[in-house]
Every structure is written in C-alpha cells, then in structure tokens.
C-alpha positions as CSV (number, residue, x, y, z in Angstrom):
1,M,74.7,48.4,100.6
2,E,77.9,46.0,101.1
3,I,81.1,46.0,98.6
4,D,84.0,44.0,99.0
5,I,87.0,43.1,97.3
6,T,88.0,39.6,96.5
7,P,91.0,37.9,94.9
8,G,90.4,36.7,91.5
9,Q,90.6,33.1,92.3
10,D,88.2,33.1,95.0
11,A,84.4,32.2,94.4
12,D,82.1,34.8,94.8
13,I,79.8,32.3,97.1
14,N,82.8,32.2,99.4
15,R,81.8,35.7,100.4
16,A,77.9,36.1,100.1
17,E,77.2,34.8,103.1
18,P,79.2,36.9,105.6
19,M,78.3,40.0,103.4
20,L,74.6,39.3,104.0
21,E,75.0,39.6,107.8
22,N,75.5,43.4,107.5
23,I,72.2,43.9,105.5
24,D,68.2,42.5,105.8
25,P,67.0,42.2,102.1
26,D,63.7,41.2,101.2
27,A,65.0,39.0,98.4
28,F,68.6,38.1,97.0
29,L,68.8,37.9,93.1
30,A,72.0,35.7,92.1
31,D,73.1,33.2,89.3
32,R,73.4,29.6,89.3
33,A,76.5,30.1,90.6
34,Y,75.3,30.8,93.9
35,D,72.9,27.9,93.7
36,A,74.1,25.8,96.9
37,D,71.9,24.3,99.7
38,R,74.2,26.3,102.4
39,L,73.2,29.7,101.4
40,I,69.9,29.0,100.7
41,D,69.2,27.4,103.6
42,R,70.6,30.1,105.7
43,L,68.7,32.7,103.5
44,T,65.3,31.0,104.1
45,E,65.8,31.2,108.0
46,R,66.4,34.7,107.6
47,G,63.4,35.2,105.7
48,V,64.7,36.4,102.6
49,T,63.7,35.2,99.4
50,P,66.2,33.4,97.2
51,V,66.0,34.2,93.6
52,I,68.4,31.7,92.1
53,P,68.0,29.6,89.3
54,P,68.6,25.6,90.3
55,K,71.9,24.0,88.5
56,R,70.5,21.9,85.7
57,N,72.2,18.7,87.7
58,R,69.8,18.9,91.0
59,T,67.7,16.5,91.8
60,M,65.0,18.4,93.2
61,Q,64.8,21.7,90.7
62,R,63.6,24.3,92.8
63,K,60.6,27.0,91.8
64,T,62.3,30.2,90.5
65,D,60.6,33.7,90.0
66,F,61.5,34.4,86.6
67,A,59.9,37.8,86.7
68,L,61.7,39.3,90.0
69,Y,64.7,37.8,88.5
70,R,65.1,40.0,85.4
71,E,66.1,42.6,87.5
72,R,69.4,41.3,87.6
73,N,69.7,43.1,84.4
74,P,70.2,46.6,84.8
75,V,73.1,45.6,87.7
76,E,74.9,42.7,84.6
77,R,74.1,45.8,82.5
78,F,76.0,48.1,84.9
79,F,79.1,45.4,85.1
80,N,79.5,45.3,81.9
81,K,80.0,49.0,81.6
82,L,82.1,49.0,84.6
83,K,84.8,46.3,82.5
84,Q,85.1,48.8,80.2
85,F,87.2,50.6,82.0
86,R,90.8,48.7,81.5
87,A,92.1,49.6,84.5
88,I,89.0,47.8,86.1
89,A,89.0,44.7,83.8
90,T,92.8,44.2,84.0
91,R,93.1,45.1,87.8
92,C,96.5,46.6,87.4
93,D,96.2,48.0,91.1
94,K,98.1,45.9,93.4
95,L,96.2,47.7,96.7
96,K,92.6,46.8,97.4
97,S,92.4,50.4,98.3
98,T,93.4,51.9,95.5
99,F,91.2,49.4,93.2
100,L,88.2,50.2,95.5
101,A,88.3,53.5,94.6
102,A,89.1,52.9,91.1
103,V,86.0,51.2,90.7
104,Q,83.9,54.0,92.5
105,F,84.8,56.5,90.5
106,A,84.5,54.4,87.0
107,S,80.8,53.7,88.7
108,V,80.6,57.8,89.5
109,I,81.8,58.6,85.5
110,I,78.9,55.5,84.1
111,L,76.2,57.1,86.4
112,L,76.7,60.7,85.5
113,N,76.5,59.9,81.8
C-alpha cells in the first residue's frame, strides 16, 4: 500500500503514476478525475486493468466494468468517516508527518469501531 500527502491545491492524478511505480495491482479503480490518456496508457502497458469511467466529453467512450467499479464504495465510505474528524477535514496540522500520524490514528479508531 502507498500513502502520500499532497498540498490541497494539487490534483491527485499528478501523484498517481509515481505511486503506482512501487506497487503491482491487478486493477486500478478510480473516478472520472483519473480519466487521462497518459495514465490509462501507462496502466495498460504494465498489464493493470484501468477501471475508470470515461468522462462524458470523450469522443471515444471506453468500456468500464461497473461490477468491479462498485468495489470503490467501501473506500469512499472510509474516507467519508475519516473526514468526520475535524482535524483531518480542516488539516490543522502544519507538518506533513503530524497530519499523516493523525490520519493513521483516526483510521485505527474507525477500524476498531
């Protein structure tokens, strides 16, 4: 598993490729924000199945395995629970390491409940 904390103004897709270099998944489940030809081509080269719904303005609509795409639901629910912690939602911590520790601590609390 890879975890990275980015500044709030950065797009998540900018960190997707570098993070994928360190892991070898069978599939990559993501929302429409990750629908970029460069990322999809890189995933396909590595033999990773991209499960990303195409943006509505794409001229060539790709097929998506929506049965597999539904597996994102528990992850989205987890992040929703994580954002219920005020310090995480507002990112009060200045240091990346302190914020990551708070996220890990809140994650343990969520998983224990």
